[in-house]
C-alpha positions in Angstrom: 29.7 -18.0 -20.1 33.0 -18.7 -18.9 33.9 -18.5 -15.4 36.1 -15.5 -16.0 33.5 -13.5 -17.9 31.2 -14.2 -15.3 33.4 -12.8 -12.3 34.1 -9.9 -14.6 30.2 -8.9 -15.0 30.1 -9.7 -11.5 32.5 -7.1 -10.6 30.7 -4.4 -12.3 28.5 -1.8 -10.2 25.7 -1.5 -13.1 23.3 -4.2 -14.0 24.4 -6.1 -16.9 22.4 -8.6 -18.9 22.2 -10.3 -22.2 19.5 -11.8 -24.4 19.4 -13.7 -27.8 17.5 -13.0 -30.8 14.3 -14.4 -29.2 14.4 -11.9 -26.2 15.4 -14.8 -23.7 17.9 -13.7 -20.9 21.4 -15.5 -21.4 23.3 -14.0 -18.5 22.6 -12.2 -15.7 25.1 -10.1 -13.3 25.3 -9.8 -9.7 24.2 -6.0 -9.7 21.4 -6.8 -12.0 20.0 -9.2 -9.1 20.3 -6.9 -6.5 18.8 -4.0 -8.5 16.0 -6.2 -9.5 15.8 -8.4 -6.6 15.6 -11.4 -8.9 18.1 -14.2 -8.4 20.2 -14.9 -11.9 19.1 -18.4 -12.2 15.4 -17.3 -11.9 16.3 -14.8 -14.6 18.1 -16.9 -17.1 15.9 -18.3 -19.9 13.0 -15.9 -19.4 11.7 -13.0 -21.6 13.6 -10.0 -20.5 9.9 -8.4 -20.2 9.0 -10.8 -17.9 11.7 -10.5 -15.3 11.9 -6.1 -15.6 8.4 -5.2 -16.0 9.4 -2.0 -17.2 7.3 1.2 -18.4 9.1 0.8 -21.8 9.2 -2.9 -22.5 5.8 -2.9 -24.8 6.0 0.3 -26.7 9.6 1.8 -26.7 12.0 -0.8 -25.7 15.2 0.7 -26.1 17.0 -3.0 -26.3 14.6 -3.7 -29.7 15.5 -0.3 -30.8 19.1 -1.1 -30.8 18.5 -4.5 -32.3 16.4 -3.0 -35.1 18.6 -0.3 -36.0 22.2 -1.7 -35.0 23.0 1.6 -32.9 23.6 1.7 -29.6 21.5 3.9 -27.2 23.1 5.5 -24.2 21.7 6.7 -21.0 17.7 6.6 -21.6 15.7 6.5 -18.4 12.9 4.3 -17.5 11.6 2.5 -14.1 11.1 -1.2 -13.3 9.4 -3.2 -11.0 11.9 -5.1 -8.7 10.6 -8.4 -7.0 8.9 -6.5 -4.1 6.8 -4.7 -6.4 8.7 -1.5 -5.9 9.3 1.0 -8.5 12.7 1.4 -9.0 14.1 4.3 -11.6 17.0 3.5 -13.8 19.4 4.7 -16.5 20.0 2.1 -19.7 22.4 2.0 -22.2 22.3 -0.8 -24.9 24.6 -2.3 -27.7 24.6 -5.3 -30.0 26.3 -8.5 -28.9 28.1 -10.2 -31.6 30.0 -13.6 -32.2 33.6 -13.5 -33.3 32.6 -13.4 -36.7 30.8 -10.2 -36.2 27.3 -11.7 -36.5 24.7 -10.4 -34.0 23.7 -13.0 -31.7 21.8 -10.6 -29.3 21.8 -7.6 -27.3 23.4 -6.3 -24.2 22.1 -3.7 -21.9 23.2 -2.2 -18.7 21.4 -0.6 -16.3 22.2 1.8 -13.3 19.7 2.0 -10.3 19.0 5.8 -9.8 17.0 5.8 -6.7 19.8 7.3 -4.7 20.2 10.4 -7.2 16.3 10.7 -7.3 15.9 10.8 -3.5 19.1 13.5 -3.3 17.4 15.3 -5.8 14.3 15.4 -4.0 15.9 16.5 -0.7 17.7 19.2 -2.6 14.5 20.4 -4.1 13.0 20.4 -0.8 15.8 22.3 0.7 15.4 25.2 -1.8 11.8 25.1 -2.0 9.6 27.7 -0.1 5.9 27.7 -0.2 6.5 26.5 -3.7 8.6 28.9 -4.6 12.2 27.5 -6.0 15.4 29.3 -5.3 18.8 29.0 -3.8 20.2 32.2 -4.7 21.4 35.1 -2.3 18.6 37.5 -3.6 16.1 34.5 -3.3 17.4 33.4 0.2 17.1 36.9 1.6 13.3 37.0 0.5 12.9 33.4 1.8 14.0 35.3 5.4 11.8 37.9 5.0 8.6 36.1 4.1 7.6 35.0 7.5 8.3 38.2 8.8 6.2 40.1 6.6 3.3 37.4 6.9 3.0 38.0 10.7 2.2 41.6 10.1 -0.9 43.2 8.9 0.7 46.1 6.8 0.0 46.2 2.9 2.9 44.9 0.9 3.7 46.0 -3.1 5.1 43.3 -4.6 7.6 44.6 -7.9 9.0 42.6 -10.4 8.5 42.0 -14.0 6.3 39.8 -15.7 7.0 36.0 -15.3 8.7 36.4 -12.1 6.2 34.5 -10.0 4.4 38.1 -8.2 1.6 35.9 -7.3 3.4 33.0 -5.9 5.2 35.2 -3.2 1.6 36.9 -2.6 0.2 33.4 -1.9 3.0 32.3 0.4 2.6 35.8 2.4 -1.1 34.6 3.0 -0.1 30.9 3.5 2.3 32.2 6.3 -0.5 34.2 8.0 -2.7 34.1 10.6 -5.2 34.3 7.8 -4.4 31.3 5.9 -7.4 29.8 6.9 -9.7 32.4 5.1 -9.8 33.0 1.3 -6.8 34.4 -1.0 -8.8 36.5 -3.6 -7.0 37.4 -6.6 -7.7 40.0 -9.1 -6.1 40.8 -12.4 -6.7 44.8 -12.5 -5.1 45.2 -16.1 -7.5 42.5 -17.3 -10.9 44.5 -17.1 -12.1 47.7 -18.0 -13.2 50.2 -15.1 -16.9 49.6 -15.0 -16.4 45.8 -14.7 -13.5 46.4 -12.4 -15.3 48.1 -10.3 -18.2 45.7 -9.9 -15.4 42.5 -9.6 -13.8 44.8 -6.5 -16.9 46.4 -4.9 -19.9 44.3 -6.0 -23.1 45.5 -7.4 -27.2 45.5 -6.3 -29.7 44.2 -8.3 -30.5 46.7 -11.0 -27.2 48.6 -10.7 -27.3 48.6 -14.5 -28.4 46.7 -17.1 -28.2 42.4 -16.7 -27.5 43.2 -12.9 -30.5 40.9 -12.1 -29.3 40.1 -8.3 -27.3 41.5 -5.7 -23.4 40.2 -6.1 -20.8 40.6 -3.4 -17.4 42.3 -4.7 -14.0 40.7 -4.0 -13.4 42.4 -1.2 -16.5 41.1 0.5 -15.5 37.7 -0.4 -11.7 38.0 1.0 -13.1 39.4 4.2 -11.1 37.9 7.1 -8.9 36.8 4.3 -6.4 38.5 1.7 -7.1 39.9 -1.3 -4.4 40.1 -4.1 -4.4 43.2 -6.6 -2.0 42.3 -9.6 -0.9 44.9 -12.1 -2.2 47.8 -9.9 0.0 50.3 -11.7 -2.7 49.9 -14.7 -5.8 51.0 -12.7 -7.5 54.3 -14.0 -7.1 57.5 -11.8 -11.0 57.1 -10.8 -10.3 53.6 -9.5 -7.6 54.9 -7.9 -9.7 57.1 -6.0 -12.0 54.5 -5.0 -9.2 52.4 -4.1 -7.8 55.2 -1.9 -11.0 55.1 0.2 -11.1 51.3 1.2 -7.8 51.5 2.2 -8.1 54.5 4.2 -11.6 53.6 6.0 -11.7 49.5 5.4 -15.2 49.9 3.8 -16.5 49.5 0.1 -20.2 50.4 -1.5 -21.3 48.2 -4.0 -22.7 49.7 -7.2 -26.5 50.9 -6.3 -25.8 51.0 -2.9 -25.7 54.0 -0.5 -25.0 51.3 2.6 -20.9 50.9 3.1 -19.9 47.4 4.0 -17.0 47.0 6.6 -14.4 44.6 5.5 -11.6 43.3 7.4 -9.1 42.3 4.6 -5.4 42.6 4.2 -4.3 43.8 1.1 -1.3 42.7 -1.2 -0.6 44.5 -4.6 1.7 44.1 -7.5 3.2 45.7 -10.3 5.7 45.2 -13.6 5.9 49.1 -13.5 8.0 51.6 -11.6 5.4 53.2 -9.4 7.7 55.7 -8.4 8.0 56.9 -11.9 4.2 56.9 -12.4 4.0 59.1 -9.4 6.5 61.6 -10.6 4.8 61.8 -14.0 1.2 62.5 -12.2 0.1 58.8 -13.3 -0.5 57.3 -10.3 -1.6 58.9 -7.1 1.2 59.7 -4.3 -1.2 59.4 -1.7 -2.3 55.8 -2.7 1.1 54.8 -3.6 2.2 55.6 0.1 -0.7 53.7 1.3 0.0 50.2 -0.9 4.0 50.8 -0.4 3.9 50.1 3.5 6.2 46.9 3.2 8.1 46.5 -0.8 8.9 43.6 -2.1 11.3 43.5 -5.2 11.7 40.3 -6.9 14.8 39.6 -9.1 14.6 38.7 -12.7 15.7 35.6 -13.7 18.9 36.9 -15.6 19.5 38.2 -12.1 19.1 34.8 -10.5 21.0 32.6 -13.0 22.5 30.1 -10.4 19.1 29.2 -9.9 18.2 27.8 -13.6 19.4 24.4 -12.8 17.3 23.9 -9.5 14.4 25.5 -11.8 14.7 23.1 -14.5 14.8 20.1 -12.2 11.7 21.4 -10.6 10.0 21.7 -14.1 11.2 18.5 -15.4 9.6 16.7 -12.2 6.4 19.1 -12.8 5.8 18.0 -16.2 6.8 14.2 -15.6 3.8 14.2 -13.3 1.6 15.9 -15.3 2.4 14.2 -18.6 3.1 10.9 -16.9 6.6 10.8 -18.6 10.0 9.8 -17.5 12.2 12.5 -18.8 15.5 12.4 -17.0 16.5 15.8 -17.2 18.5 18.1 -20.0 21.4 17.3 -21.9 24.6 19.5 -20.7 24.6 21.3 -24.0 20.7 22.2 -23.5 21.7 23.2 -19.9 24.7 25.4 -20.9 22.0 27.1 -23.6 19.5 27.8 -21.0 22.0 29.3 -18.5 23.4 31.9 -21.5 19.9 33.0 -22.7 18.4 36.3 -21.5 15.1 35.2 -20.8 12.7 38.3 -21.6 9.5 36.2 -20.1 11.5 35.3 -16.9 10.2 32.0 -14.9 7.0 31.9 -16.8 9.2 31.6 -20.3 11.5 28.8 -18.7 8.2 26.9 -17.9 7.0 27.3 -21.3 10.4 26.4 -22.7 10.6 23.2 -20.9 6.9 22.5 -21.3 7.6 22.6 -25.5 10.5 20.1 -25.1 8.4 17.8 -23.3 6.0 17.6 -25.9 8.8 16.9 -28.1 11.0 15.0 -26.4 9.9 10.7 -26.4 11.9 9.8 -23.5 15.7 10.3 -22.0 17.2 13.6 -21.9 15.9 16.9 -23.5 18.1 17.4 -26.4 19.1 20.5 -28.3 16.6 19.9 -31.2 13.5 19.9 -28.5 14.1 23.7 -27.9 12.7 26.6 -29.2 14.7 28.1 -32.3 15.9 31.1 -30.4 17.6 29.1 -27.9 18.7 26.0 -29.5 20.4 28.5 -32.1 21.7 30.9 -29.6 25.3 31.6 -30.3 27.2 29.9 -27.1 29.2 31.5 -24.6 29.4 28.3 -22.8 31.1 25.0 -24.0 28.8 22.2 -25.5 28.2 18.7 -23.8 31.2 17.6 -26.0 33.7 19.4 -23.9 34.9 17.4 -20.7 34.9 20.7 -18.7 31.0 22.0 -19.5 30.3 21.7 -15.9 33.1 23.7 -14.8 32.7 25.8 -17.6 29.4 27.2 -16.2 30.3 27.5 -12.6 33.5 29.5 -14.6 30.6 31.7 -16.0 28.8 32.0 -12.9 31.6 33.4 -11.1 32.6 35.4 -13.9 29.3 36.9 -13.8 28.9 37.5 -9.9 32.3 39.4 -10.4 30.8 41.6 -12.9 27.8 42.1 -11.1 29.7 43.4 -8.2 32.2 45.4 -10.2 35.0 43.0 -9.0 34.4 43.2 -5.3 35.2 39.1 -4.2 33.9 39.8 -1.1 30.4 40.8 -2.3 30.6 37.9 -5.2 31.1 35.5 -2.7 28.5 36.4 -0.4 26.2 36.2 -3.2 27.7 32.7 -4.7 27.2 31.7 -1.0 30.9 30.7 -0.9 33.8 31.5 1.0 36.1 34.6 -0.1 39.2 32.2 0.2 37.1 29.4 -1.9 36.3 32.3 -4.5 40.3 33.2 -4.8 40.9 29.8 -5.5 38.3 29.1 -8.1 39.4 32.7 -9.6 43.0 31.1 -9.9 42.4 27.6 -11.0 39.6 28.5 -13.6 41.6 31.3 -15.2 39.0 33.8 -14.5 39.3 37.4 -15.8 38.2 39.7 -13.4 37.0 43.3 -13.5 40.0 46.1 -13.4 37.5 47.8 -10.6 37.8 46.0 -7.1 34.2 47.3 -6.3 35.4 48.9 -2.8 33.9 52.1 -3.9 30.7 50.8 -4.7 27.7 51.5 -2.2 26.3 48.7 -0.7 
């Protein structure tokens, strides 16, 4: 290699190396030395797999794929083991190396150290994670502020939210932040069991209370003594079970089936429902006295549609989770995938988003999750947002979020800015710069 070419390669911030057709390194720039911790003279002439010790060297070498197919690969992800034995995450691009006559004489690979980016992602995730609940939207920050105060009290809490919004996560967070955190957190799905089984599960039974009751069994309330019981989908219990539960809340005693001796319990009760309990009370389907017993403190969880600005953060969190569970090194999602995810309605909320990412992990071999890895209902979704082929895709996403916040607050810029966690003057500049159409109403007549 000429001195000029060596100087040029050494001026590039990304690591660059070339190999011949026997996979031996023929050039190795200064950035490659810095990232790997291996001197140029030590690397030259060696097999690239000996130098990089990357997780993809044996089975899915991207440079080998380029050499066999003739097609370049852009932004694949992997990690290498540097000279000190540390794992270094990298982003890779590859191409064929040709002579002046166009004959293939080897391959070239560029790679970028992602360590700082990975660390920043971890710090960002830690900043917006609260007891395993991920969010940075205004609605979620308000809930994060309330949780420690709610946890300090002994009051019964009703958590309302659509299916898949994370009601049990919030219940566990309240328990973990409370003085009861050293004792049990016992969760019961009230909708999953018929009345007879639910009664036995909640209150226990004595031996001989019914067929097959061969020994005494403590109920969930007894198991949760001094701790917390979480009654999920409480809106689905029968009127008879509502009466029995009301007595427990009033007197803090339970009577196992087949017993006449009440057992006193010290337990904090957290309840959750996806239903409108107020409407069920008005329709005579849920006891009013029980409703007011469980609705001392009320938490309403937003749907994913109401907190779209959390979707990128949730996606990063889920990618990290499935990388860990499945032993993969997927870098994230392509811009066009994020655009589709931001535009989807999510009838199943966060649980549905998790399923979408898990399915994509099954289909994605490495690198970035692409459109064809998504379920058809999302990959074929009519776009309102530009795809990644548009150079303004991230800006367009910002435009979408701002327009949606303005629409949500009926044009009230002050409320929209507060919701987006930006200054109103910044919002005004962005509206003008991004040419966002604002609603005709200014939102000032709306009640807060």
